C-alpha positions as CSV (number, residue, x, y, z in Angstrom):
1,M,0.0,0.1,0.0
2,Y,1.3,3.4,-1.3
3,I,0.7,7.1,0.6
4,N,1.4,9.4,-2.2
5,F,1.7,12.9,-1.0
6,T,3.5,16.0,-2.8
7,S,5.8,18.4,-1.3
8,A,5.9,21.6,-3.0
9,V,8.2,24.5,-2.7
10,L,7.3,27.7,-2.9
11,S,9.4,30.6,-3.4
12,A,8.6,34.2,-4.0
13,D,9.6,37.9,-3.0
14,G,13.5,36.0,-2.3
15,R,11.5,33.7,0.1
16,T,10.7,29.7,0.5
17,T,8.4,27.7,2.3
18,E,7.4,24.1,2.0
19,V,4.1,22.4,1.4
20,I,3.1,19.2,2.1
21,V,-0.1,18.1,0.7
22,P,-2.1,14.6,0.6
23,G,-2.6,13.7,-3.4
24,I,-0.8,14.7,-6.7
25,V,-0.4,18.5,-7.4
26,Q,-1.2,20.0,-10.7
27,S,-1.7,23.5,-10.2
28,W,-2.0,26.2,-7.5
29,N,-5.6,25.2,-7.2
30,D,-4.7,22.2,-5.4
31,L,-2.8,23.7,-2.7
32,A,-5.5,26.4,-2.5
33,G,-7.3,26.1,0.8
34,Y,-4.1,24.5,3.2
35,K,-3.0,27.0,5.5
36,K,0.8,27.3,4.9
37,F,-0.1,27.8,1.7
38,E,-2.6,31.0,2.1
39,D,-0.6,32.1,5.0
40,F,2.6,32.8,2.5
41,M,0.6,33.5,-0.2
42,C,-0.7,36.6,2.4
43,T,3.0,37.8,2.7
44,V,3.5,38.3,-1.2
45,T,3.8,42.2,-1.1
46,E,3.9,42.5,-5.1
47,E,3.1,40.9,-7.8
48,S,5.2,38.0,-8.4
49,I,5.7,34.9,-10.2
50,I,5.4,32.1,-7.7
51,D,7.9,29.0,-8.3
52,V,6.3,25.4,-7.1
53,G,8.9,22.4,-7.5
54,I,6.9,19.6,-6.9
55,T,8.2,16.2,-5.8
56,V,5.7,12.9,-5.5
57,Y,6.7,10.3,-2.9
58,G,4.7,6.7,-2.9
59,C,5.1,5.6,0.6
60,D,5.6,1.9,1.5
61,C,3.2,2.2,4.7
62,N,4.8,-1.2,5.8
63,L,8.3,0.1,5.5
64,A,7.5,2.8,6.8
65,E,5.2,1.7,9.4
66,V,2.6,4.7,9.1
67,N,-1.4,4.3,8.8
68,G,-1.8,7.5,6.9
69,F,-1.3,10.5,5.6
70,A,-1.4,12.6,9.1
71,S,1.3,9.8,10.3
72,V,3.2,10.6,7.9
73,L,3.4,14.4,8.5
74,I,4.2,13.3,12.0
75,R,6.9,11.3,11.1
76,I,8.5,14.0,8.5
77,S,7.9,16.7,11.4
78,R,10.2,14.5,14.1
79,D,12.6,12.6,11.5
80,Y,14.2,14.6,8.6
81,R,15.4,11.5,7.1
82,F,12.0,10.0,7.0
83,V,11.3,11.2,2.8
84,S,15.0,9.9,2.3
85,E,14.8,7.1,3.9
86,Y,11.7,5.7,3.5
87,C,10.1,7.1,0.3
88,D,10.7,6.7,-3.1
89,E,10.4,10.0,-5.2
90,I,7.8,8.6,-7.9
91,S,7.5,12.1,-10.0
92,H,9.0,15.1,-10.4
93,S,7.5,18.5,-12.1
94,S,8.0,22.1,-11.6
95,F,4.8,25.0,-12.3
96,K,5.0,28.8,-12.2
97,F,1.9,30.9,-11.8
98,A,1.2,34.9,-11.4
99,W,-0.1,36.7,-8.2
100,S,-0.5,40.1,-7.0
101,P,-2.3,40.8,-3.2
102,T,-4.8,42.1,-5.3
103,M,-5.9,38.8,-6.9
104,Q,-8.4,36.4,-5.2
105,C,-6.5,33.7,-7.2
106,G,-3.6,32.5,-9.4
107,V,-3.4,32.4,-12.9
108,D,-1.2,29.4,-14.4
109,L,1.4,30.2,-17.0
């Protein structure tokens, strides 16, 4: 059994943050609604191009000894080596979208 999750690294205004969400992120819409994403976007002070580097992992639950996505997040927070030791990268992609503080949503490029 595998748990797929996305580690999305957001960069704007010289800052970066990582947002870990369940499933496979294909556009900014897939990140909308997650607190860490929303908090980061609220701090963007000028019109920006947001770079999102996405790494998706397939995590073998038996090997990783986890029961769900919440457990994956707990393991990641407790052991910085969890992803590299227990998960296999199954895909990598990136996309950009335009964002400004006056926008209610991003625009895919």
